[in-house]
C-alpha positions as CSV (number, residue, x, y, z in Angstrom):
1,M,57.9,144.2,13.9
2,T,61.3,143.1,15.1
3,Q,61.6,142.0,18.7
4,R,64.9,142.1,20.6
5,F,65.7,139.6,23.2
6,G,68.3,139.3,26.0
7,T,69.4,137.2,28.9
8,L,69.7,138.4,32.5
9,M,73.2,138.3,33.9
10,V,72.2,139.0,37.5
11,P,69.0,138.5,39.6
12,V,66.5,141.3,38.8
13,P,63.2,142.0,40.6
14,G,60.2,142.7,38.4
15,L,57.4,145.2,39.1
16,S,55.3,142.2,40.4
17,G,57.9,141.5,43.1
18,T,59.1,138.3,41.5
19,T,62.9,138.1,41.3
20,Y,64.2,136.6,38.0
21,P,67.4,134.6,38.2
22,P,70.4,134.9,35.8
23,G,69.8,133.1,32.6
24,T,66.2,134.3,32.3
25,K,65.3,135.3,28.7
26,V,63.7,138.7,28.4
27,A,62.1,140.8,25.6
28,I,63.8,144.2,25.4
29,R,62.4,147.6,24.3
30,G,64.5,150.8,24.1
31,R,68.1,151.6,23.8
32,G,70.8,153.2,25.9
33,A,72.0,152.8,29.4
34,T,68.6,151.6,30.6
35,V,65.9,149.6,28.8
36,D,62.5,148.2,29.5
37,A,62.4,144.4,29.6
38,F,59.5,142.0,29.9
39,V,59.0,138.5,31.2
40,H,55.5,137.0,30.8
41,G,54.1,140.6,31.0
42,D,56.1,141.5,34.1
43,W,58.1,144.8,33.6
44,L,61.8,144.8,34.6
45,P,63.7,148.2,34.3
46,L,67.2,147.1,33.3
47,A,70.6,148.8,33.4
48,W,73.1,148.0,30.6
49,W,75.1,145.7,33.0
50,E,72.2,143.6,34.1
51,F,71.6,141.8,30.7
52,A,73.3,140.5,27.6
53,E,71.5,141.3,24.3
54,G,70.8,138.2,22.2
55,H,69.3,137.6,18.8
56,T,66.3,139.3,17.2
57,E,63.3,137.6,15.7
58,D,60.7,138.9,13.3
59,T,57.3,138.6,14.9
60,T,53.9,139.2,13.5
61,E,51.2,140.8,15.7
62,S,47.7,139.4,15.3
């Protein structure tokens, strides 16, 4: 499975109430104007302007 990653460009609150600062690395799912992002299991609904997409990595699920 290929996992996409990105970096936050602005502070973004997660569902947990934690606000993640710019520079935080996130795992991304979805495409388009909004995507689902995750940091340590915390969900962050992101708009296209809140993150910069980075590299992808191949991961193996156990």
